[in-house]
C-alpha positions in Angstrom: -20.9 -59.7 83.1 -19.2 -60.0 86.6 -22.4 -59.6 88.8 -23.1 -56.2 87.2 -26.7 -55.5 86.5 -27.7 -55.8 82.9 -29.2 -52.6 81.5 -33.0 -53.0 81.0 -32.6 -51.3 77.6 -30.7 -54.4 76.2 -31.9 -57.2 78.6 -33.9 -59.0 75.9 -31.1 -58.8 73.2 -29.2 -61.9 72.0 -26.3 -62.6 74.3 -23.5 -61.5 72.0 -25.1 -58.1 71.2 -26.1 -57.6 74.9 -22.6 -58.3 76.1 -21.1 -55.8 73.7 -23.7 -53.1 74.5 -23.3 -53.7 78.2 -19.6 -52.8 77.9 -20.7 -49.3 76.6 -23.3 -49.0 79.4 -20.6 -49.8 81.9 -18.3 -47.1 80.4 -20.8 -44.3 79.7 -24.0 -45.1 81.6 -27.5 -45.7 80.2 -28.0 -44.7 76.5 -29.6 -41.4 75.4 -31.9 -43.2 72.9 -33.4 -46.6 73.1 -35.3 -48.5 70.4 -36.1 -52.2 70.0 -33.0 -52.7 67.7 -30.4 -50.2 68.9 -29.3 -47.9 71.7 -27.4 -44.7 71.1 -25.1 -42.5 73.2 -24.5 -38.9 72.1 -21.1 -37.4 72.6 -19.7 -40.0 75.0 -16.0 -39.7 75.5 -14.2 -38.8 72.2 -17.1 -39.9 70.1 -19.8 -38.0 68.2 -22.0 -41.0 69.0 -21.9 -44.7 69.8 -24.6 -47.0 68.4 -25.0 -50.5 69.8 -27.1 -52.8 67.7 -29.2 -55.8 68.6 -28.1 -57.3 65.3 -24.5 -58.6 65.1 -22.4 -58.9 62.0 -19.9 -61.7 61.4 -16.5 -60.3 60.7 -13.3 -62.4 60.2 -10.6 -59.7 60.3 -8.3 -60.1 62.0 -9.9 -63.2 63.5 -13.6 -64.3 63.6 -15.8 -62.2 65.9 -19.1 -60.4 65.9 -19.5 -56.6 65.3 -22.3 -54.7 67.0 -20.9 -51.5 68.5 -20.3 -48.6 66.2 -18.2 -45.6 67.2 -18.6 -42.4 65.1 -16.4 -39.4 64.7 -16.6 -36.2 62.5 -13.8 -36.6 59.9 -13.2 -35.2 56.5 -11.7 -38.2 54.7 -9.5 -37.6 51.6 -11.4 -38.8 48.5 -8.3 -40.4 47.0 -7.8 -42.7 50.0 -11.3 -44.1 50.2 -10.5 -47.3 48.3 -7.7 -47.9 50.8 -10.1 -47.9 53.7 -12.4 -50.3 51.8 -9.4 -52.7 51.5 -8.2 -52.1 55.1 -11.3 -53.1 57.1 -14.9 -53.6 56.0 -16.1 -52.4 59.3 -14.7 -48.9 58.9 -17.3 -46.8 57.0 -16.9 -43.4 55.4 -20.0 -41.2 55.2 -18.8 -38.4 53.0 -22.1 -36.5 52.9 -22.4 -36.3 56.7 -18.6 -35.9 57.2 -18.3 -38.9 59.4 -16.2 -42.0 59.7 -17.2 -44.9 61.9 -15.8 -48.3 63.0 -18.1 -51.2 64.1 -16.6 -54.0 66.2 -17.3 -55.8 69.5 -16.0 -53.0 71.7 -14.7 -49.5 72.0 -11.1 -50.5 72.1 -11.2 -52.3 68.8 -13.0 -49.2 67.3 -10.2 -47.0 68.6 -7.7 -49.3 67.0 -9.5 -49.3 63.7 -10.0 -45.5 63.6 -6.4 -44.7 64.6 -5.3 -46.9 61.7 -7.9 -45.3 59.4 -6.2 -41.9 60.2 -2.7 -43.4 59.6 -3.9 -44.5 56.1 -5.6 -41.2 55.4 -2.4 -39.3 56.3 -0.1 -41.7 54.5 1.6 -42.8 57.7 0.8 -46.4 57.0 -0.1 -48.4 53.9 -3.2 -50.7 53.9 -0.9 -53.7 54.4 1.0 -52.0 57.2 -2.3 -51.1 58.9 -3.7 -54.6 58.6 -0.5 -56.1 60.1 -0.4 -53.5 62.9 -4.1 -54.2 63.7 -3.4 -58.0 64.0 -0.3 -57.3 66.1 -2.2 -55.0 68.6 -5.2 -57.4 68.6 -2.8 -60.2 69.8 -1.1 -57.9 72.3 -4.4 -57.2 73.9 -4.8 -60.9 74.6 -1.2 -61.1 75.8 -1.9 -58.2 78.2 0.9 -56.3 76.4 0.7 -52.5 75.7 -1.9 -51.5 73.1 -1.5 -47.8 72.5 -3.9 -47.6 69.6 -6.7 -49.2 71.7 -6.3 -46.7 74.5 -7.3 -43.4 72.9 -7.6 -41.6 69.6 -4.2 -40.4 68.5 -5.6 -37.5 66.5 -8.3 -34.9 66.9 -11.5 -35.6 65.0 -12.6 -32.7 62.8 -13.9 -29.8 64.8 -17.1 -28.4 63.5 -18.7 -29.7 60.4 -16.8 -32.2 58.2 -19.9 -32.6 55.9 -19.4 -32.7 52.2 -22.7 -32.1 50.4 -21.0 -32.7 47.1 -21.3 -30.5 43.9 -24.5 -29.8 42.1 -24.5 -30.8 38.4 -28.2 -30.3 37.5 -29.5 -26.7 37.0 -32.9 -25.6 38.0 -33.6 -25.2 34.3 -32.6 -28.8 33.5 -34.8 -30.1 36.3 -37.8 -28.0 35.1 -37.3 -29.2 31.5 -37.4 -32.8 32.8 -40.6 -32.1 34.8 -42.2 -30.5 31.7 -41.2 -33.4 29.5 -42.6 -35.8 32.0 -45.9 -34.0 32.0 -46.0 -34.1 28.2 -45.2 -37.8 28.2 -48.0 -38.5 30.7 -50.5 -36.6 28.5 -49.3 -38.4 25.4 -49.5 -41.8 27.1 -52.9 -41.1 28.6 -54.3 -39.7 25.3 
C-alpha cells in the first residue's frame, strides 16, 4: 500500500479485499456507508455507487484474479442482448428491475473496461467474442504500460434519470382476490 494509511473501515478485512477497497479509498476518500462486510460510496466519479466487499470471488477471465469491488451505473439494457452479457463476462450483472448494470472486479479500471465493452455489446459495436478478445488485449496492455483507453473512463453516458423497468403486470386484482378466497376455503376445508 506504499506507506499510505489503511482505512479503519477495512483494516480487519482479508488482505486481497482490503487492498482492492483501499484503492477506492485512495481515489474517492472514506466510504459513505460502512458495515462489517462491505463499504459503499454514493455517486463517486462516474458511478451511481461503488461497493467494496469483504468477500472476494474467484474469477478466471481473462486470467485468475479475485473480484471484490463493484461499480454500478444506471443503464437500460436491451432485453435481446442479455444472453450476450452472460456469455461475455460473469462479473457483469444486469439488474433490469432497478435499471442498473454493474461490473465487479479487483479495481475501478477493470470495471471501466468491462462496462465499456458491455455497452459495445449492447449497441452492436462488438460481438461477444470481439469484446472478450479486446478485454484480454487491454488487460495485457495495462501490464505492458501501454495505452488502455477503455480503462481510463466510460466512453458512453450512463442513463440519465431512471432506467428502472418494473416489468408488466400479468395478474389482475380480481385474479389475486380469487386466489386468496380459494386459499381461505382450502384452509377451512383442511381444518374441518
